[in-house]
VEXTIMI-584999 format. One record per atom (N, C-alpha, C): residue in three letters; y, x, z. Coordinates in steps of 0.001 Angstrom, whole numbers, plus 500000, padded with zeros to 6 digits. Layout:
ALAYXZ/...
% end
This chain:
MET273338420099903168/MET272056419542903535/MET271078419790902352/ALA269853420171902732/ALA268867420405901685/ALA268445419131901002/GLN268077419268899739/GLN267510418133899013/GLN266019418220899036/VAL265358417148899385/VAL263874417106899477/VAL263290416667898153/LEU262494417525897538/LEU261872417223896262/LEU260336417069896459/GLU259798416174895714/GLU258372415909895807/GLU257637416576894640/PHE256584417324894972/PHE255761417952893943/PHE254417417225893890/LYS254107416689892722/LYS252891415927892579/LYS251787416734891946/LEU250543416339892137/LEU249405417006891544/LEU249566416947890009/PRO249668418087889347/PRO249888418085887915/PRO248605417857887112/ASP248783417613885820/ASP247672417529884911/ASP247063418936884795/LEU245816419087885240/LEU245221420401885288/LEU244401420761884057/GLY244394419914883066/GLY243649420243881856/GLY243193419015881142/GLU242600419222879956/GLU242204418141879058/GLU241186417230879732/GLY241546415970879853/GLY240601414952880367/GLY240418414901881861/LEU241156415755882633/LEU240988415721884078/LEU241943414752884711/THR241410413918885600/THR242256412861886208/THR242329412999887722/GLU241594413911888326/GLU241596414039889771/GLU241143415433890149/ALA241413415781891410/ALA240991417123891921/ALA240809416973893406/GLU239968417847893952/GLU239653417870895389/GLU240388419045896026/ILE241079418775897145/ILE241752419837897890/ILE240697420713898559/VAL240654421984898181/VAL239710422929898798/VAL240356423677899946/ARG241574424162899729/ARG242204424991900763/ARG243719424949900614/TRP244398424633901696/TRP245884424721901697/TRP246264426201901871/LEU247239426623901061/LEU247725427987901140/LEU249052428108901885/VAL249666426953902231/VAL250898426935902973/VAL250803425885904079/ASN251660426021905059/ASN251764425039906159/ASN253125424405906114/VAL253260423247906830/VAL254580422623906970/VAL255517423602907703/GLY256695423811907174/GLY257627424750907779/GLY257681426071907077/ASP256687426358906250/ASP256650427650905513/ASP257721427659904458/VAL258239428835904205/VAL259189429066903087/VAL258358429449901852/VAL258559428771900763/VAL257792429075899544/VAL258813429458898431/ALA258374430334897558/ALA259134430753896406/ALA258745429944895191/ILE259615429931894199/ILE259315429243892971/ILE258058429825892351/ASP257149428912891966/ASP255838429252891300/ASP254866429913892268/GLN255104429818893553/GLN254122430306894514/GLN252964429313894644/PRO251709429788894583/PRO250561428863894812/PRO250604428271896189/VAL250440426946896265/VAL250513426255897562/VAL249212425620897978/VAL248278425424897017/VAL247014424769897352/VAL245965425217896318/GLU244759425293896785/GLU243599425567895902/GLU242817424271895727/VAL242614423855894522/VAL241881422573894299/VAL240671422848893364/GLU239712421960893447/GLU238560422018892564/GLU238519420792891673/THR238490421019890415/THR238391419962889427/THR236954419914888912/ALA236742419026888005/ALA235390418974887370/ALA235159420154886501/LYS236134421008886266/LYS235947422169885373/LYS236082423506886063/ALA236936423620887056/ALA237170424933887627/ALA237900424846888960/MET237912425978889681/MET238754426121890874/MET240118426594890394/VAL241192425974890875/VAL242526426289890339/VAL243487426412891527/GLU244319427449891516/GLU245416427569892452/GLU246632426872891803/VAL247240425945892524/VAL248331425173891996/VAL249655425725892466/PRO250548426242891527/PRO251817426748891923/PRO252860425640892038/CYS253749425796892984/CYS254833424803893176/CYS256056425264892374/PRO256650424374891593/PRO257798424777890797/PRO259100424847891539/TYR259086424499892840/TYR260327424516893641/TYR260251425666894674/GLY261409426156894995/GLY261508427149896105/GLY262250426510897290/GLY261694426659898459/GLY262346426037899638/GLY261409426020900841/VAL261606425043901718/VAL260823424914902923/VAL259882423705902779/VAL258600423937903044/VAL257652422840902986/VAL257903421829904105/THR258139420592903766/THR258404419571904793/THR257215418615905007/ALA256291418538904064/ALA255127417676904247/ALA254039418092903293/ARG252788417892903735/ARG251586418055902890/ARG250875416736902816/PHE250210416488901711/PHE249544415208901545/PHE248044415466901250/GLY247219415026902192/GLY245803415139901991/GLY245221416323902742/ASP244113416064903456/ASP243409417117904157/ASP242479417862903192/GLU241989418999903601/GLU241007419719902821/GLU239766418848902666/GLY239253418727901449/GLY238133417845901169/GLY238528416509900594/THR239877416213900615/THR240371414952900065/THR240446415047898563/GLU240084413995897853/GLU240191413918896402/GLU241421413116896057/LEU242306413722895231/LEU243523413091894846/LEU243580412909893349/PRO244192411780892854/PRO244320411593891442/PRO245537412407890937/VAL245508412721889652/VAL246668413365889032/VAL247888412488889175/GLY248976413080889632/GLY250207412320889864/GLY250433411936891275/ALA249444412151892159/ALA249613411826893553/ALA250447412965894208/PRO251243412673895254/PRO252040413721895892/PRO251146414772896499/LEU251564416022896375/LEU250904417152897042/LEU251732417619898223/ILE252959418012897984/ILE253858418473899077/ILE255250417995898783/THR256099418037899790/THR257541417907899587/THR258207419196900053/VAL259277419575899330/VAL259954420841899612/VAL261481420580899731/ALA262048421088900787/ALA263499421024900955/ALA264127422218900247/VAL264953421933899274/VAL265599423014898472/VAL267095422908898565/GLY267764424036898315/GLY269214424021898181/GLY269936424232899523/GLY269206424454900603/GLY269864424703901878/GLY268884424675902988/THR269324424922904223/THR268396424882905361/THR268095423482905770/PRO266818423103905891/PRO266473421736906250/PRO266944421398907632/GLY267435420161907772/GLY267888419703909052/GLY266826418933909763/PRO267131418391910969/PRO266140417653911768/PRO265604416453911006/ASP266419415869910114/ASP265973414658909397/ASP265094415033908198/THR264958416340907931/THR264143416752906759/THR262712417002907132/LEU262461417716908261/LEU261106417965908663/LEU260591416769909449/PRO259329416368909193/PRO258778415240909936/PRO258515415587911373/ALA258480414590912187/ALA258236414841913634/ALA256873415525913773/GLY256842416512914715/GLY255570417204914909/GLY255126418024913783/SER256036418449912923/SER255627419214911737/SER255186420623912086/GLY255541421113913238/GLY255081422443913622/GLY255649423514912725/ALA256999423468912546/ALA257635424489911694/ALA257372425891912242/ALA257065426802911410/ALA256769428158911859/ALA257992428788912421/PRO257848429573913555/PRO259006430265914132/PRO259670431144913093/GLY260944431068913082/GLY261719431873912140/GLY261974431164910816/ALA261394429936910641/ALA261593429228909369/ALA263063428884909224/ALA263696428424910341/ALA265095428058910220/ALA265954429307909994/ALA265510430417910616/ALA266304431635910448/ALA266239432132909018/ALA265217431660908309/ALA265111432110906904/ALA265930431223906020/GLY266935430563906589/GLY267745429640905824/GLY268342430209904586/SER268862431418904692/SER269472431999903482/SER268379432234902447/GLU267222432693902952/GLU266118432913902009/GLU265650431584901468/ALA265680430562902361/ALA265272429254901945/ALA266428428507901349/ALA267564429118901264/ALA268724428554900615/ALA268435428681899200/VAL267339428287899114/VAL266587428316897918/VAL267291427802896765/SER267006428381895640/SER267570427972894376/SER267051426591894015/SER267868425747893465/SER267404424459892977/SER267022424506891514/GLU266843425740891006/GLU266359425841889613/GLU264880425488889574/TYR264401425190888414/TYR263015424791888250/TYR262335425699887282/SER261137426152887618/SER260377426999886714/SER259754426129885640/GLY259510426672884493/GLY258789425956883451/GLY257398426498883271/ASN256904427224884297/ASN255686428019884142/ASN254588427415884980/VAL254414426074884847/VAL253407425434885619/VAL252239425022884765/LEU251431424060885224/LEU250146423761884593/LEU250300422786883449/VAL249195422606882755/VAL249167421777881508/VAL249730420412881771/GLY250690419995880885/GLY251170418641880923/GLY252119418376882045/TYR252616419383882757/TYR253536419143883869/TYR254723420101883763/GLY255843419577883360/GLY257012420426883132/GLY258007420256884254/THR258872421252884466/THR259878421154885497/THR261216421649884953/THR261513421196883754/THR262780421644883129/THR263949420893883639/GLY263745419841884403/GLY264855419091884958/GLY264463418571886348/PRO265384417932887049/PRO265072417447888385/PRO263922416447888347/ALA263238416400889499/ALA262015415554889577/ALA262360414076889354/ALA263603413686889713/ALA263961412297889560/ALA263957411830888149/ARG264111412773887208/ARG264185412414885801/ARG262785412172885220/ARG261750412666885918/ARG260419412472885429/ARG259934411062885728/ARG259068410604884889/ARG258506409280885093/ARG257658409270886309/ARG257850408310887202/ARG257130408286888452/ARG256901406862888880/VAL255876406699889736/VAL255604405381890289/VAL256345405318891645/ARG257168404330891817/ARG257911404195893052/ARG257214403224893986/HIS257084403633895243/HIS256413402769896210/HIS257324402573897446/ALA256683402126898492/ALA257398401885899728/ALA257643403206900434/ALA257719403206901817/ALA258070404365902554/ALA257229405553902236/HIS257821406730902226/HIS257143407956901861/HIS256545408517903143/THR255205408584903241/THR254550409018904481/THR253506410041904166/ALA253593411182904870/ALA252560412199904695/ALA251268411771905303/VAL250171412217904742/VAL248848411843905260/VAL248542412771906422/THR248630412235907650/THR248332413005908824/THR247161412400909607/ALA246710411248909226/ALA245618410593909876/ALA244838409844908830/PRO243519409584909110/PRO242732408812908135/PRO243365407484907845/PRO243539407101906554/PRO244155405835906224/PRO243233404685906577/VAL243881403588906910/VAL243162402334907202/VAL243154401507905944/ALA241971401311905375/ALA241857400576904120/ALA241635399138904368/ALA242295398295903584/ALA242072396867903591/ALA241860396436902161/PRO240659396627901670/PRO240416396556900209/PRO240851395293899547/VAL240649394143900193/VAL240893392904899484/VAL242032392091900070/ALA242777392694900963/ALA243911391972901504/ALA244950391752900486/PRO245386390475900220/PRO246395390252899204/PRO247719390791899627/VAL248275391696898843/VAL249534392320899219/VAL250687391917898283/ALA250333391360897117/ALA251315390899896145/ALA252481391843896028/PRO252226393102895624/PRO253323394049895570/PRO254297393746894474/THR255538394132894740/THR256528394014893671/THR256618395341892965/GLY256999395319891721/GLY257114396535890948/GLY255765396945890413/PRO255658398224889948/PRO254405398654889324/PRO253254398713890313/VAL252063398413889847/VAL250883398547890707/VAL250643400031890922/PRO250436400453892194/PRO250321401912892464/PRO248984402474892091/VAL248729402572890807/VAL247508403189890273/VAL247913404213889241/ILE247298405396889348/ILE247596406471888395/ILE246383406750887527/SER245186406805888129/SER243995407201887377/SER243586406139886390/PRO243419406485885111/PRO242953405507884122/PRO241485405069884445/LEU240711405930885087/LEU239360405555885457/LEU239349404397886465/VAL240313404400887371/VAL240398403358888372/VAL240790402041887665/ARG241746402100886729/ARG242136400893886015/ARG240965400340885201/LYS240203401205884560/LYS239095400735883773/LYS238021400090884645/LEU237745400699885814/LEU236753400163886733/LEU237160398737887191/ALA238444398592887505/ALA238931397268887916/ALA238862396276886771/ARG239287396730885582/ARG239259395836884423/ARG237822395383884101/ASP236880396307884117/ASP235496395987883793/ASP234931395005884832/GLY235411395131886072/GLY234892394268887137/GLY235666392970887270/GLY236694392769886438/GLY237528391558886521/GLY238322391468887801/LEU238747392615888326/LEU239481392659889578/LEU240991392794889319/ASP241793391977889992/ASP243242392038889895/ASP243722393131890852/LEU244269394213890319/LEU244712395315891172/LEU245864394934892118/ARG246542393870891810/ARG247610393429892707/ARG247073392914894035/GLU245777392616894066/GLU245162392136895316/GLU244433393249896063/VAL244666394503895681/VAL243994395610896332/VAL245036396490897030/ARG244775396786898275/ARG245686397728898998/ARG245097399119898951/GLY245865400066898465/GLY245350401419898307/GLY245338402212899582/SER244355403074899735/SER244217403930900903/SER244706405322900654/GLY245223405578899458/GLY245677406904899137/GLY247119407130899579/PRO247646408310899349/PRO249052408626899690/PRO249974407618899031/GLU250957407112899832/GLU251952406164899349/GLU251322404894898805/GLY250130404532899355/GLY249486403315898922/GLY248781403380897607/LEU248579404618897075/LEU247875404759895798/LEU246477404130895874/ILE246122403380894843/ILE244801402751894778/ILE243819403762894184/LEU242776404119894984/LEU241811405057894568/LEU240538404363894086/ARG239624405135893522/ARG238357404558893030/ARG237596403907894145/ALA237571404546895348/ALA236843403990896462/ALA237386402611896863/ASP238721402436896732/ASP239337401124897092/ASP238868400047896158/VAL238780400330894853/VAL238336399359893849/VAL236830399012894065/GLU236024400078894289/GLU234586399856894502/GLU234359399005895749/SER235116399294896823/SER234991398493898073/SER235380397058897828/ALA236501396867897103/ALA236962395523896839/ALA235946394710896032/LEU235368395378895028/LEU234346394703894207/LEU233129394345895039/ALA232738395256895963/ALA231531394990896803/ALA231793393826897713/VAL233049393799898336/VAL233346392659899245/VAL233377391377898458/ARG233973391376897268/ARG234015390169896465/ARG232650389664896105/ASP231770390595895704/ASP230416390165895330/ASP229653389609896510/ARG229816390224897704/ARG229137389701898860/ARG229632388310899199/THR230941388136899117/THR231546386828899421/THR231073385758898452/ALA230983386118897169/ALA230567385140896160/ALA229087384783896322/ALA228282385778896777/ALA226851385516896890/ALA226488384776898153/ALA227305384839899185/ALA226984384237900455/ALA226645382735900400/PRO227441381860899756/PRO227111380460899749/PRO225818380122899005/ALA225367381002898107/ALA224190380698897347/ALA222917380977898098/VAL222990381572899265/VAL221790381882900006/VAL221370380694900813/ALA220224380140900523/ALA219685378966901220/ALA219206379352902574/PRO219363378503903611/PRO218856378830904958/PRO217341378936904903/ALA216798379955905538/ALA215373380162905605/ALA214696379159906526/PRO213508378723906135/PRO212792377795907054/PRO212562378445908396/VAL212485377590909447/VAL212355378081910787/VAL211099378904910954/THR210033378484910251/THR208729379114910417/THR208573380382909568/ALA209509380603908666/ALA209379381773907767/ALA209936383021908416/ALA209296384110908089/ALA209741385397908646/ALA211063385723907973/PRO212000386261908742/PRO213303386644908167/PRO213133387712907119/VAL213919387530906047/VAL213911388496904969/VAL214923389580905262/SER214506390782905411/SER215430391880905707/SER215837392558904398/ALA217026393058904424/ALA217526393809903240/ALA216708395060903038/ALA216575395396901791/ALA215798396630901492/ALA216483397836902120/PRO215704398645902846/PRO216338399801903492/PRO216847400780902473/ALA217940401458902879/ALA218483402490901990/ALA217472403618901828/LEU217425404183900658/LEU216525405269900415/LEU216779406445901365/ALA215742406944901944/ALA215891408078902869/ALA216076409365902080/GLY216661410350902733/GLY216799411622902078/GLY218262412068902049/GLU218432413319901685/GLU219808413880901612/GLU220570413280900476/ARG221813412896900715/ARG222671412314899661/ARG223720413315899269/ILE223796413637898013/ILE224736414620897495/ILE225691413919896552/PRO226990413827896822/PRO227920413164895925/PRO227939413778894547/LEU227965412950893565/LEU228082413424892132/LEU229587413571891829/ARG230113414678892213/ARG231534414939891932/ARG231696416422891624/GLY232923416797891305/GLY233172418184890899/GLY232393418502889639/VAL231906419750889598/VAL231192420215888412/VAL229928419377888146/ARG229187419092889254/ARG227937418345889090/ARG228229416935888530/GLY229286416311889003/GLY229644414971888485/GLY230083415039887047/ALA230857416090886705/ALA231321416209885317/ALA230180416436884367/VAL229195417243884787/VAL228029417471883915/VAL227252416181883740/ALA227091415463884861/ALA226338414166884738/ALA227026413208883784/ASP228347413090883905/ASP229075412172883044/ASP228996412615881553/LYS229113413922881331/LYS229138414399879931/LYS227761414235879300/LEU226706414554880034/LEU225372414446879468/LEU225010412970879215/SER225420412091880169/SER225149410688879933/SER225894410140878728/ARG227120410632878562/ARG227905410171877402/ARG227257410658876121/SER226768411938876149/SER226145412500874966/SER224926411692874589/ARG224062411372875536/ARG222868410601875256/ARG223176409185874822/THR224282408650875333/THR224665407250875024/THR225266407121873623/GLU226148408094873231/GLU226961407944872036/GLU226341408662870831/ILE225590409760871052/ILE225145410596869939/ILE223695410332869593/PRO223433409884868337/PRO222025409773867874/PRO221489411136867505/ASP220877411806868479/ASP220481413227868274/ASP219068413317867810/ALA218741414484867209/ALA217384414814866795/ALA217230416314867010/THR215995416772867185/THR215765418132867454/THR214706418705866526/CYS214936419932866022/CYS213922420615865250/CYS213825422034865817/TRP212673422649865669/TRP212470424002866243/TRP211567424834865369/VAL211595426154865621/VAL210788427098864862/VAL210591428342865691/ASP209436429005865538/ASP209181430267866173/ASP209626431359865171/ALA210206432436865720/ALA210671433534864864/ALA210234434847865434/ASP209975435816864547/ASP209599437177864931/ASP210886437970865138/ALA211217438247866420/ALA212493438919866767/ALA212308440453866874/THR211202440960866433/THR210977442410866619/THR212014443240865937/GLU212400442894864692/GLU213397443681863982/GLU214792443550864579/LEU215092442380865092/LEU216382442207865755/LEU216470443061867020/MET215418443100867809/MET215447443927869020/MET215500445421868644/ALA214846445797867523/ALA214922447203867109/ALA216320447543866626/ALA216975446635865942/ALA218328446839865468/ALA219321447004866653/ARG219095446160867671/ARG219944446284868873/ARG219739447624869577/ALA218459448038869691/ALA218194449311870321/ALA218858450452869567/ALA218833450390868246/ALA219467451427867442/ALA221004451419867615/MET221597450271867672/MET223048450188867915/MET223397450824869282/ASN222635450483870325/ASN222980450985871625/ASN222690452473871775/ALA221726452952870989/ALA221417454384871027/ALA222494455199870357/ALA223260454579869468/ALA224300455296868720/ALA225541455572869575/GLY225579455095870828/GLY226737455333871672/GLY227701454166871665/GLY228659454235872608/GLY229622453151872702/GLY229130452058873625/PRO229925450983873805/PRO229541449886874676/PRO228198449242874207/LYS227408448840875143/LYS226106448210874854/LYS226334446827874229/ILE225489446496873281/ILE225547445200872582/ILE224489444279873188/SER224847443062873550/SER223901442141874155/SER223162441361873064/VAL221955440863873410/VAL221209440006872498/VAL221999438746872236/LEU222681438207873248/LEU223473436976873071/LEU224554437189872011/ALA225182438354872029/ALA226246438637871038/ALA225686438669869617/LEU224466439254869420/LEU223871439278868104/LEU223517437867867660/LEU222983437061868559/LEU222687435657868229/LEU223948434899867882/ALA225041435217868585/ALA226311434541868310/ALA226779434887866905/ARG226647436149866525/ARG227049436538865204/ARG226232435814864124/ILE224935435668864407/ILE224081434957863488/ILE224518433490863425/CYS224831432876864542/CYS225277431478864530/CYS226536431283863718/VAL227492432178863867/VAL228754432076863146/VAL228500432129861637/HIS227669433021861186/HIS227374433132859752/HIS226629431904859260/ALA225717431401860075/ALA224968430210859685/ALA225904429013859577/LEU226858428894860483/LEU227808427789860441/LEU228717427875859209/SER228999429083858730/SER229806429202857512/SER229072428675856311/ARG227716428706856364/ARG226878428191855272/ARG226603426681855418/PHE226610426229856688/PHE226301424819856987/PHE227418424274857863/PRO228639424079857337/PRO229771423653858148/PRO229643422251858748/GLU228696421473858249/GLU228498420164858800/GLU228250420204860303/LEU227626421260860774/LEU227260421376862159/LEU228376421909863035/ASN229490422334862429/ASN230680422746863192/ASN231710421637863032/SER231395420464863571/SER232237419296863364/SER232151418384864577/THR232873417282864479/THR232822416248865485/THR233018414904864820/VAL232656413834865483/VAL232796412479864941/VAL233911411734865587/ASP234860411271864804/ASP235935410409865289/ASP235407408994865166/THR234895408437866266/THR234302407133866235/THR235291406018865927/ALA236508406182866418/ALA237536405153866186/ALA237852405033864692/ALA238012406182864042/ALA238336406167862604/ALA237128406127861728/ARG235922406274862313/ARG234664406327861560/ARG234726407447860493/GLU235102408670861043/GLU235188409827860169/GLU234547411025860825/ILE233960411887860006/ILE233435413148860446/ILE234565414198860237/VAL234865414947861303/VAL235973415921861224/VAL235330417310861227/ARG235373417993860106/ARG234882419331860030/ARG235978420304860527/LEU235613421146861459/LEU236567421960862211/LEU236733423328861518/PRO237971423830861456/PRO238247425018860656/PRO237745426297861257/GLY237647426411862576/GLY237207427620863222/GLY236015427378864150/VAL235339428449864504/VAL234199428367865419/VAL234612428855866779/HIS234642427929867756/HIS234875428260869170/HIS233538428042869846/LEU232922429154870214/LEU231515429104870568/LEU231346428964872090/GLY230758427852872527/GLY230445427672873940/GLY229088428263874232/PHE228892428686875465/PHE227592429153875884/PHE227303428674877343/ALA226095428268877578/ALA225739427741878889/ALA225639428855879894/ALA226263428617881093/ALA226226429606882169/ALA225879428900883443/GLN224804429348884134/GLN224419428727885378/GLN225137429434886525/THR225767428663887422/THR226459429214888556/THR226031428490889812/GLU226507428974890962/GLU226185428306892211/GLU226798426910892286/ARG227895426715891508/ARG228544425403891516/ARG227926424466890482/GLY227003424980889698/GLY226388424156888674/GLY226532424744887276/LEU226108423981886273/LEU226166424454884904/LEU227572424301884349/VAL228092425369883772/VAL229360425346883079/VAL229209425879881664/VAL230086425552880794/VAL230035426011879378/VAL231376426654879008/PRO231533427937879304/PRO232722428663878858/PRO232717428742877327/VAL233944428943876779/VAL234108428927875343/VAL234728430243874903/VAL234059430889873949/VAL234596432095873289/VAL235452431617872109/LYS236749431752872222/LYS237627431287871175/LYS237571432198869924/ASP237634431566868739/ASP237646432291867488/ASP236515433270867378/ALA235288432772867687/ALA234125433654867667/ALA233845434216866273/GLY234277433489865227/GLY234013433963863896/GLY234746435243863532/GLY235823435556864211/GLY236586436753863910/GLY236263437925864838/ARG235199437812865623/ARG234889438860866597/ARG233681439677866135/THR233682440940866499/THR232560441819866283/THR231505441605867364/ALA230334442162867202/ALA229288442083868230/ALA229775442721869529/GLU230511443798869388/GLU231049444482870580/GLU232080443575871326/SER232995442954870574/SER233969442047871143/SER233291440819871796/LEU232277440290871130/LEU231555439167871701/LEU230879439535872973/THR230243440686873048/THR229578441146874253/THR230583441224875387/ALA231742441807875165/ALA232743441940876202/ALA233247440534876690/GLU233451439619875755/GLU233978438302876106/GLU232915437498876851/PHE231662437596876449/PHE230563436917877166/PHE230530437400878597/ALA230629438725878774/ALA230566439331880102/ALA231773438855880962/ARG232949438838880384/ARG234125438409881121/ARG234010436971881572/LEU233632436090880688/LEU233543434673881033/LEU232381434382881992/THR231287435113881840/THR230182434934882762/THR230548435343884179/GLU231255436424884326/GLU231698436870885691/GLU232708435916886268/ALA233616435408885468/ALA234609434463885903/ALA233893433153886346/ALA232836432758885601/ALA232070431544886016/ALA231429431747887338/ARG230840432932887605/ARG230198433192888876/ARG231175433253890025/GLN232370433731889755/GLN233398433817890768/GLN234174432482890955/GLY233937431580890053/GLY234669430277890153/GLY236096430357889731/THR236443431330888894/THR237864431537888479/THR238112431160887012/LEU237181430458886379/LEU237428430007885021/LEU238593429008885021/THR239428429116884013/THR240527428150883879/THR240090426988883019/PRO240818425862883075/PRO240483424780882175/PRO240461425183880693/ALA241354426118880310/ALA241400426577878923/ALA240107427298878537/ASP239487427972879545/ASP238206428692879278/ASP237050427725879022/LEU237203426489879428/LEU236112425502879429/LEU236308424390878454/THR237306424468877605/THR237584423384876659/THR237753423932875255/GLY237614423039874274/GLY237866423397872918/GLY236682423901872128/GLY235464423866872704/GLY234322424339871977/GLY233944423471870767/THR233384424131869725/THR232965423384868535/THR231439423441868312/PHE230785424417868960/PHE229333424588868804/PHE228882425371870034/THR227658425020870576/THR227203425648871807/THR225916426413871561/LEU225816427613872127/LEU224616428462872098/LEU224064428463873534/ASN222799428046873686/ASN222200427906875002/ASN220994428853875119/ASN221161429923875859/ASN220059430891876007/ASN219296430540877306/TYR218378429573877197/TYR217584429183878398/TYR216396430141878598/GLY216230431087877699/GLY215194432081877891/GLY215357432908879133/VAL216623433004879644/VAL216866433763880884/VAL216164433133882067/PHE215763431873881962/PHE215039431216883037/PHE213504431372882885/GLY213117432165881891/GLY211683432433881725/GLY210917431339881040/VAL211591430514880224/VAL210921429439879529/VAL210991429679878029/ASP210007429116877325/ASP209937429347875903/ASP210737428356875070/GLY210749427112875462/GLY211370426078874642/GLY212051424999875480/SER212856424224874767/SER213581423119875389/SER214148422254874312/THR214595421042874666/THR215308420161873731/THR216728420008874274/PRO217651420811873810/PRO219044420774874357/PRO219686419436874157/ILE220576419084875098/ILE221443417904874982/ILE222787418412874464/ILE223260417776873402/ILE224512418190872771/ILE225673418100873745/ASN226518419134873683/ASN227723419174874540/ASN228818418306873875/HIS228850417060874221/HIS229799416039873638/HIS231213416632873757/PRO232045416502872680/PRO231859415773871428/PRO231437416648870264/GLU230763417794870562/GLU230280418659869476/GLU229165417965868686/ALA228714418651867640/ALA227692418042866749/ALA226359418695866847/ALA226258419845867547/ALA224966420550867572/ALA224958421593868672/MET223725421939869063/MET223508423039870024/MET222270423792869637/LEU222337425119869604/LEU221178425972869345/LEU220647426476870677/GLY219351426226870892/GLY218682426740872094/GLY217796427906871781/VAL217778428912872682/VAL216996430143872454/VAL216106430363873660/GLY214776430472873415/GLY213873430725874479/GLY213716432207874752/ARG212812432562875642/ARG212584433967875985/ARG211930434713874791/ILE212239435979874712/ILE211653436818873690/ILE210500437583874335/VAL209238437289873921/VAL208064437865874584/VAL207054438310873556/PRO206228439312873917/PRO205170439770873012/PRO204114438647872824/LYS203775438367871551/LYS202793437372871225/LYS202012437780870002/PRO200769437290869845/PRO200061437520868639/PRO200770436913867443/TRP200879437651866322/TRP201666437188865177/TRP201072437826863909/VAL200984437048862861/VAL200511437619861607/VAL201697438306860916/HIS201566439639860810/HIS202650440453860214/HIS202081441231859064/GLN202648441029857854/GLN202166441718856651/GLN200690441526856452/GLY200241440300856696/GLY198848439977856435/GLY197847440371857519/GLU198343440950858581/GLU197450441346859666/GLU197942440864860999/LEU196971440667861903/LEU197306440220863232/LEU197923441363864023/ALA199101441104864613/ALA199774442151865394/ALA200465441518866592/VAL200821442368867528/VAL201648441906868680/VAL203109442094868330/ARG203845440985868295/ARG205264441024867890/ARG206112440340868962/GLN207442440616868930/GLN208389439999869856/GLN208800438644869286/VAL208340437550869893/VAL208504436236869304/VAL209474435408870188/VAL210283434610869527/VAL211214433718870241/VAL211135432363869574/GLN211264431309870388/GLN211358429960869868/GLN212839429525869828/LEU213254429035868659/LEU214614428505868455/LEU214566427010868281/SER215469426283868907/SER215493424834868791/SER216935424406868523/LEU217078423448867623/LEU218402422914867272/LEU218445421428867503/THR219327421006868345/THR219583419572868517/THR220870419252867806/PHE220868418226866927/PHE222030417903866099/PHE222310416467866083/ASP223566416127865811/ASP224063414763865667/ASP223653414272864281/HIS222773413278864241/HIS222259412816862953/HIS223340412094862130/ARG224464411847862704/ARG225546411198861954/ARG226234412202861007/VAL226269413476861414/VAL227011414465860611/VAL226140415063859506/CYS224831415017859645/CYS223975415587858590/CYS222585415013858746/ASP221745415253857744/ASP220348414884857791/ASP219502416081858115/GLY218169415867858172/GLY217225416888858566/GLY217229418075857615/GLY217549417852856352/GLY217571418966855400/GLY218593420016855781/THR219785419542856152/THR220856420466856565/THR220542421165857848/ALA220052420390858848/ALA219705420956860110/ALA218587421996859962/GLY217546421624859150/GLY216464422540858923/GLY216905423799858195/GLY217828423630857249/GLY218356424783856504/GLY219104425753857456/PHE219906425183858330/PHE220645426005859314/PHE219679426792860159/LEU218677426053860724/LEU217732426704861672/LEU216891427760860954/ARG216523427473859724/ARG215721428443858961/ARG216526429698858649/TYR217813429526858364/TYR218666430710858127/TYR218835431546859346/VAL219013430881860511/VAL219104431607861774/VAL217813432398861994/ALA216662431745861763/ALA215378432435861982/ALA215208433624861033/ASP215656433432859810/ASP215553434530858813/ASP216400435708859254/CYS217547435453859800/CYS218435436545860262/CYS217814437226861497/VAL217167436447862360/VAL216491437015863523/VAL215340437939863075/GLU214597437435862098/GLU213426438214861648/GLU213814439401860755/ASN214921439304860073/ASN215382440367859171/ASN216920440486859266/PRO217413441181860254/PRO218890441287860444/PRO219624441814859230/ALA218922442497858303/ALA219580443024857113/ALA220135441887856234/VAL219675440673856454/VAL220225439485855713/VAL221735439395855952/LEU222167439804857165/LEU223583439692857492/LEU224433440664856710/LEU223844441700856161/LEU224622442703855397/LEU225285442066854178/ARG224732440954853681/ARG225322440263852553/ARG226693439710852863/THR226970439456854141/THR228241438836854536/THR229224439838854997/LEU228926441108855062/LEU229831442140855574/LEU230769442646854502/
% end
């Protein structure tokens, strides 16, 4: 008889606690191989195909497309080690014709791959992994019936996985033992806690409402705001949370300067005319940033608020803002300090295309130490960037356009760009920030300054 193993939604990357099911890649009754992708999910960082570490026959799926699941919630169950019997597949599972005949192929190995996602190993049987045990195991085949505040007095661990849900309940003074979860296996989701808090608040407020006089006009509740409602989730929700946290935690300040980029553009034209792969303006600006950060390392740092320490980071991992149909993302060029302008150009192009296709991995979107934001591509001259928390600074670059400029004592038309630096005032003062920005501007105006570092 086959052994049924449960595969849970793994940790998909740093700081991610939930994911939305976009598309199932297998059906109940399908035979899957070890490490075969079984579902495509969208996290706050990227679209990810999730591989299953077991080989066998799919006996259940948990969650419809569009459902948001917390990390650790069941995704599928797989019968391994033999052909599944009648007691293995759920009633009405709709096993694909020929699935039973594939028994030898599904006489699947009970070995486990170790080649899965971040923080989720399969070096031993699933029973050895830490797990939350609940009541009967039921696949989600119909919308769950939620009873947010019904006292259930569960025995054993409270079925909550997401730390965000625990924090929401703790901040609201809500006992999770009094909440019945609507998620798979009774998991308590964020919506359950929010619903329970709303019911509690309405119940508490009801006795305080005095009866209105008979002659008074009834007071109606304020109507809900009209208009299209777009959930703040996925990439848009992650951006909202990160920007709000940046504004809340970081005492930022901004300085800016106009620079004559004529010589930089001429240098780029000369490089590209010499043959070989074309060099992008963004790559040249990245090289300038790296050299500036080597002179002003305070800006390549982060603040450990718990320890009350500034942590200066040893390498430059350069993030850059990329606008996509799914929203703003910040891919990271790892070890930017060791790359040439040609290498930077190629890596910017690769990450930008992956961002547009929605194929960036969590590793592509984490670990940045400094961000370069070229908002000039939107046809604007200036901006006040919001720091990409937990970094300490961001350099913004406006469009490069012909403008009147005093050059060598005479009025001339030059290629001018506005540079702006937003920095964490905890890591440095205005003198350091101004020195960094001035050095960047000097390199833009006279690229030969960089020859000193070659």
